[in-house]
N, C-alpha and C positions, 0 to 999 in steps of 0.2 A: 673218749665216747663222743660219734658224731653225734649229730642233731636227729632227733627221729621227729618225721613230719607227720602231724595228725590232719587227719581230713575228715569232713563232714559226710553227710549222708548222699550228697551230690559229685564226691570226689574230689573237691576243693580243698587244697592244703590251708589251714586256720589258724593252726598252733606248732609249735615246735617245744620237743622236749630236750632238754639238754643237761644231762644227767640227772640231776632230780628238781629241775625248776622249769616251769613252762615260759616262754616266751612268744610273741607275737612276731610279725616278720618287717615290723619297725625296731626289732630289739628291743622291746620294753618287759620286764619281767613280768607274768601274768599271775603265778601260782607255783606251788611247790606239789611235789609226790613225796609223800611219807610212806613206804610199803605201798600200798597197791591204792592208797585214798591220795585222793586229788582235794587240796586246800586252795583259795585265793589267797591273794597278799594280807589280806587283814585277818587269817586264819580260822574261815570260815569251811564248812566241809561243804565240798561242793560237788563231788564224785568219787568214781574209781577209773584205774587204769591197769590192766592186765590181759596179759595174751592179746596184746596189739590192738586191743579194744577199749575206747572211753565211753564209761556209763554213767549216768545220772545217780543222783542217792537214792532212787526206786532201783538199779540196777538193769534201768532199758539203754539202749545203744544209741550215742550221740554221735560216735566218732569212732574211727579207726586209724591204724597203721598200716604200711604196706605186710602182708604176711597175715593180716587178720581172717579167722575163720571161725565160722558159729553157723551151726545147723538151724535154717529156717532166715539166714540173712545173706542178702546179696550185698554184696561190697563191691560197689562202681569202681572200674579203673582208676588210678588216681591222675589226676592232672599233675603235670612238673610245677612244683612248689616257686614260688617266688624266689630272689636271691634276697636272703635276710641281709639286714643291716646289722651292723656290728651291735652284738649284745650291752645293754647299760648293764651295770653291775648290780646285782641281785643281794638283797636284804639278806640275812642268815636267817635259816628257815627256824622258827619258834620252837624252843624244845618242848613246848605243851603239845603239839601236834601229836596225835597217834592215829596208827594204823584202825580203821574200823573192819569189820567185816561186810561185804556185798551183799545186798538183798537176793536171793535165788530169785530171779525173775525170766519167763520164757525169754526166748529171743526174738524182740521188738525194737523196732525204732523207737526213740522218744519222740514227743513232741518238743522237746528241750532241744535249741540248735547250738552247735558246737561252739560257734562264734560268741553266746551268750554265755557260757562255763564259767570264765573267769573274767568277768567284767568289774 
């Protein structure tokens, strides 16, 4: 599976999703995708990713991948992502992490920034 570039609200690529691991463009692992649920490397629930949209824990939009569509949100044309560094090996996904339900939230941008999702 190829990397999926994840863009912030201005169309700048901030993260990549490689199978079930989120990486920054320096090749460092930043978090995990378990079902539709996003966790940081410490195992803390940080948000959701589904239908090409990254959401915060409240269900508001903080980022997107190409192909994202949502009524009420205009996604900017994405910039060309930077060339990624070689990925550092990711730790194994902790077995206790579980998929959670995303709150049903009207389509709106979050005040949270994508670059702060997995810090």
